[in-house]
C-alpha positions as CSV (number, residue, x, y, z in Angstrom):
1,N,15.8,133.4,-98.1
2,N,16.1,130.9,-101.0
3,Y,14.1,129.7,-103.9
4,F,13.0,126.6,-102.2
5,A,11.4,128.7,-99.4
6,V,9.6,130.8,-102.1
7,F,8.4,127.6,-103.8
8,T,7.2,126.2,-100.5
9,F,5.4,129.5,-99.7
10,W,3.6,129.5,-103.1
11,V,2.6,125.8,-102.8
12,A,1.1,126.6,-99.3
13,M,-0.7,129.6,-100.8
14,A,-2.1,127.5,-103.6
15,V,-3.4,124.9,-101.1
16,E,-5.0,127.7,-99.0
17,F,-6.6,129.2,-102.1
18,S,-7.9,125.8,-103.2
19,G,-9.8,125.4,-100.0
20,L,-8.8,121.8,-99.4
21,M,-8.2,122.5,-95.7
22,H,-11.2,124.9,-95.2
23,S,-13.1,122.3,-93.1
24,S,-10.7,123.4,-90.3
25,Y,-12.3,126.9,-90.5
26,L,-15.7,125.4,-89.9
27,I,-14.3,123.7,-86.8
28,Q,-12.8,127.1,-85.7
29,L,-16.2,128.8,-86.1
30,M,-18.0,126.1,-84.2
31,V,-15.6,126.1,-81.3
32,A,-15.7,129.9,-81.1
33,R,-19.5,129.9,-81.1
34,L,-19.6,127.2,-78.4
35,A,-17.1,129.1,-76.3
36,G,-19.1,132.3,-76.8
37,K,-16.0,134.3,-77.9
38,P,-15.6,136.2,-81.1
39,I,-12.8,135.4,-83.5
40,V,-10.3,138.3,-83.5
41,S,-8.9,138.9,-87.0
42,N,-7.1,141.6,-88.8
43,E,-9.2,140.9,-91.9
44,P,-12.5,142.7,-92.5
45,P,-15.6,140.5,-92.2
46,K,-16.3,138.5,-95.4
47,T,-19.2,139.7,-97.5
48,G,-20.8,139.1,-100.9
49,G,-18.8,137.0,-103.3
50,V,-15.9,136.5,-100.9
51,L,-18.3,135.0,-98.4
52,V,-19.9,132.7,-101.0
53,F,-16.5,131.6,-102.2
54,F,-15.4,130.9,-98.6
55,W,-18.4,128.7,-97.9
56,F,-18.1,127.0,-101.3
57,R,-14.5,126.0,-100.3
58,V,-15.7,124.8,-96.9
59,L,-18.2,122.6,-98.6
60,V,-15.7,121.3,-101.1
61,S,-13.3,120.6,-98.2
62,L,-16.0,118.7,-96.3
63,A,-16.8,116.7,-99.4
64,V,-13.1,115.7,-100.0
65,L,-12.8,114.9,-96.3
66,G,-15.9,112.8,-96.3
67,F,-14.8,110.9,-99.5
68,A,-11.4,110.2,-98.0
69,L,-13.0,108.9,-94.8
70,A,-15.4,106.8,-96.7
71,V,-12.6,105.3,-98.8
72,T,-10.5,104.6,-95.7
73,L,-13.3,103.0,-93.8
74,E,-14.3,100.9,-96.8
75,A,-10.8,99.6,-97.2
76,L,-10.6,98.8,-93.5
77,F,-13.9,96.9,-93.5
78,N,-13.0,95.0,-96.7
79,Q,-9.5,94.2,-95.3
80,Q,-7.8,95.9,-98.2
81,T,-5.1,97.4,-96.1
82,T,-1.6,96.4,-95.0
83,I,-2.8,96.1,-91.4
84,W,-1.8,93.0,-89.5
85,E,-3.3,89.7,-90.8
86,G,-6.0,88.2,-88.6
87,L,-7.0,91.6,-87.1
88,P,-10.8,92.0,-87.2
89,P,-11.9,95.0,-89.3
90,S,-13.7,96.6,-86.3
91,V,-10.4,96.7,-84.4
92,G,-8.7,98.2,-87.4
93,V,-11.3,101.0,-87.5
94,V,-11.0,101.7,-83.7
95,L,-7.2,101.7,-84.1
96,F,-7.5,104.1,-87.0
97,F,-9.5,106.6,-85.0
98,V,-7.2,106.2,-81.9
99,L,-4.2,107.0,-84.1
100,M,-5.9,109.9,-85.8
101,S,-6.8,111.3,-82.4
102,C,-3.2,111.0,-81.3
103,V,-2.1,112.9,-84.5
104,G,-4.7,115.6,-83.8
105,M,-3.6,116.0,-80.2
106,L,0.0,116.3,-81.4
107,E,-1.0,119.0,-83.9
108,G,-2.9,120.9,-81.2
109,M,0.1,120.6,-78.8
110,Q,2.4,122.0,-81.5
111,I,0.2,125.1,-81.9
112,A,-0.2,125.5,-78.2
113,F,3.6,125.1,-77.5
114,F,4.5,127.8,-80.1
115,A,1.9,130.1,-78.6
116,V,3.2,129.6,-75.0
117,A,6.8,130.0,-76.2
118,K,6.0,133.7,-76.9
119,L,4.6,134.3,-73.4
120,P,6.7,135.4,-70.5
121,R,6.9,132.9,-67.7
122,S,4.6,135.0,-65.5
123,E,1.8,134.7,-68.0
124,R,1.9,130.9,-68.6
125,G,-0.8,130.2,-66.1
126,R,-1.0,128.3,-62.8
127,A,-2.3,124.9,-63.7
128,K,-0.1,122.1,-62.2
129,F,0.4,120.1,-65.4
130,A,0.7,123.1,-67.6
131,M,3.5,124.5,-65.4
132,R,5.3,121.1,-65.4
133,T,5.0,120.8,-69.2
134,C,6.4,124.3,-69.6
135,E,9.3,123.4,-67.3
136,V,10.2,120.3,-69.3
137,L,9.7,122.1,-72.7
138,F,11.7,125.2,-71.9
139,R,14.4,123.8,-69.7
140,G,17.9,125.0,-70.6
141,K,17.8,126.5,-74.1
142,A,14.4,124.9,-75.0
143,H,16.0,121.9,-76.7
144,N,13.1,119.8,-75.6
145,L,10.7,121.9,-77.6
146,A,12.7,121.3,-80.7
147,G,12.9,117.6,-79.9
148,F,9.1,117.5,-79.5
149,M,8.6,119.1,-82.9
150,I,11.0,116.7,-84.6
151,G,9.6,113.7,-82.8
152,R,6.0,114.7,-83.6
153,Q,6.9,114.7,-87.3
154,L,8.2,111.1,-87.0
155,C,4.9,109.9,-85.6
């Protein structure tokens, strides 16, 4: 409802159009295929030039991701980072992947928590830890959900 929101929207649309994040669509397609479930979409299936442009952006995204990973690993192995002095490069690489895994899990949890927030309590499942997590997240006026979202950004 303001110009900054409009600006943010158009920046997000430009990033989406550029395809920098399209490697995530490849992961989505692989997971759906492994699960044996079709991807439900309101969009018609991609064909012709749209399909070629989509896969071109996926390849560009994978190239950018591969380059970023190569630069990061090169810097870690050459000790050209601000990581603690005396830490062996191999430990730095392991630490990098552990921290990236934590960030990935936090991102996945954010998506899952927003999806579960829309479900009525009766449809949230029966798994013990899922029920406990929902109890903690949605206790009171769901302030814990907001706290998780803010805390996740600080990590």
